N, C-alpha and C positions, 0 to 999 in steps of 0.2 A: 561537635560530634562527627563521627565518620560514616561514610558509606563503606560497605564491606570490603571493597577492592582497593581502597585508598592506602598509600604508604603513610604510616603513623607519624613519621618524623617531620613531614613537610607541613608548614603552616597552611598552604593552599588546600590541603586535603580536608581541613576541618571546617565545619559549618556551625553557625550560631544556633543555639537551641530555639525551637519554635515555641508557640504559645503553650502547647501541651507536649509533654515528652514521657516516654516510658522509662522508668527508673528501675534500679534493683530493689530487692526487698528491704535494703537498708536505706533507701532513698537517694543513692548515688547514681550519677549518670553512667550508663554502660558505654563501652568504647564504641560500639556500632549501633547506629539508630535502628530501632524496630518500629513497625507501624503502631500508631496511637490507638488505644482502646480506652475511652473514658470510663468504661465500666470496670476496668481492671484497677484493683486497689493500688497498684504500683504506677499508675498514671498520675503525674504531678505537673505543676506549672513549670515551664522552662523560662521563657521571657527575655532571653538575650536579644532576639530580633526587635522586640518592642522597645527595649531599653536603648538600643542603638538608634532606632527611628526617632524616639523621643529626644535623645541626645542631639541629633541633627537639627531638630526643631529649636532646641534651646541654644545651640551654637549660632543659628541664624538670628535669634532674638537677642542674645546677650553678648555675643562676641567675646567669649572667654579667652584669656591669655594662654592657658594650659588645659589640656584634656587628658585624663587617664581612663583606662577601661580595665575592670577586674584587676585592680592594682595590688597584686600579691603573688605569693608562690603558687606553683602548680598544684592542682588537686592530686591526691594519691594515685588515682587511676591513670593520670597523665604521666606522673613520674615513673610508675611501674612499667610503662610501655615506651618510654623515651619520647613522649609527645611534646609539642610546644605548650607554652603557658596560655591560659585564657586571655591574658593581657596581650600576647602576641597576636592571637587569632582575631580578637575583637578590634584591636587597633589597626590591624592590617585591612580589615573590611572597611572600617571608618575612613582610613586614609584613601582608599580607592573611591569611596563615595564622595569625598570632599575635593577630589582632583578638579572637577569642572564646576564646583559649586560657586555661586555668585555671593561671596561673603564680604562684609566690610573688613574683616580681619580673619585670616585663617589661624587657628590655634596651633600651638606647639603640641604635638602628640607624644606623650612620654610613656614608653613601655617599661614595665616592671623589670628592674635589674636584679637577677638572682643573687648578686653580690650583696644586696641590701638585706638579705634574709637573716633573721636572728634564730632560725630553727623552729619558729613557731608554726602551729597549724595554720593553714590557709582557710580563713572563714570570715564572716562579716565583721566580727569584732576586730580581727587583726587588720583587715583591709582598710577599715576606717582609720585605725592608728597609722597605717602606712600613708594614707592620703594626708592626714594632719601633719605628719612629719615632713612630707614633701612640701606642703604649703609653707611651713616655717622656713625650710631651707631656701625656698624661692622668694621669700618675703611677701607672700600672699596671705590675705585674711579672709576674703569672701570665697566660700566653697559651696558648690551645688552638688548634691548627691541625687542620682537618678536611679530609680528602681521600680519594678512592677508593684502593684498595690498590695499583694499578699506579703511582700517583704518590708513594707513601710513601717509597721509597728516595731519590728525587731531592729531595723536599721536606726530608726529614730531613738529607740531606747539606748542603743550603744553610743550614739552621738552625745546624748545627754549624760550618760555614764562617764564617758571619757572626759568631757569638758568639766564635769563636776569633780572628778577624781584628780586630774592632772593639771596643775596650775599653768604649765607651759602652753596649754591649749586654750586657755580661757579668754584670750584676745581674739580668737577666731570667730567668724560669723558664718556657720554652716546653714544651708537651706535644703529642705527636702523637696524633691519633685517626684510625683507619681507618674510613671510613664503613660498609663492609660489616659489620665486627665490631660496631660500635656498634648497627647495626640488628638483627643476629642476636641480640645480647644483650637487645634490647628486646622482641622478639616473634618467634614461630616463623613468622609470616606472610611473613617476608622470605627464608626459606631457599631456596625454589624460585627466586626471582628472582636471589639471589646465586649460587646454584649454576650457573644458566644463564650468568650473566656470566663467572664464573671458568672455565667449561668452553668458552667461545667462542674461536674463532680470533682474534677481535679482541683479546681479553685477551692472548693469547700475542704477537701482533704488537706491541701497546703495550708489553709488558714488555721486548721486545727494544729498542725505541726508548728506553725509560726507562733501561736499562742504559747505552746510548750517552750519554744525557744526564748520567747520574751520573758516568760516566768523564770526560766533558768538564768537569763541575763539579770533580771531584777534581784534575784536571790544569790548572785555570785557563783552559780554552778554551771555556767555555760561552757567553760573551758578549764580543764585541769592544768593546762600549761600556762604559767604566768610569764608574760612577755616583759622584757626590761624596758619600761617606758619612762620611768622617772629620771 
């Protein structure tokens, strides 16, 4: 997200979403960040910062060969203003954070290539397909997905759906990681922050929305656009 005076086209202008963020009435992120008000019905969970911090913990623990962030097309609000992709922004932050990191092996960071787009909407369903396709291209089978707790049910549902539906993915071994639990397991310093998030009204609002999304996924109504995955 942007501060009001930042140029929209530059990756460095953008910041990762915080634990709570103010959204539009449709639940989308606005271009410019506004002060958080947990009592406002448009206040929802952001989570990108937590995901990145949890990702760094997992990189230290598991030494992955390849890491991707927000691996898909730009959201509509970013396309409309000529902004960078979420993949560019998150990967750029992670790359800086890993420069001086003491790691057994530094992973290859792969940014989403717009040329890979099939014209599908950018959402959880499609990004998981993108990750699966990349894993197959690179000859990798073990995949770890990292997301905040409110997004776990919907993400896990799509992982199961894709593997059940498409035979080309059935040799893959995906694992789900909840960002908050990864961080709590790494250090006590995260407890207060995680407790604040979980006890927020935004968390409850998001959970209600997530259950709607999970129901839509289970009943085949999540996305009217059918991607060419077979």
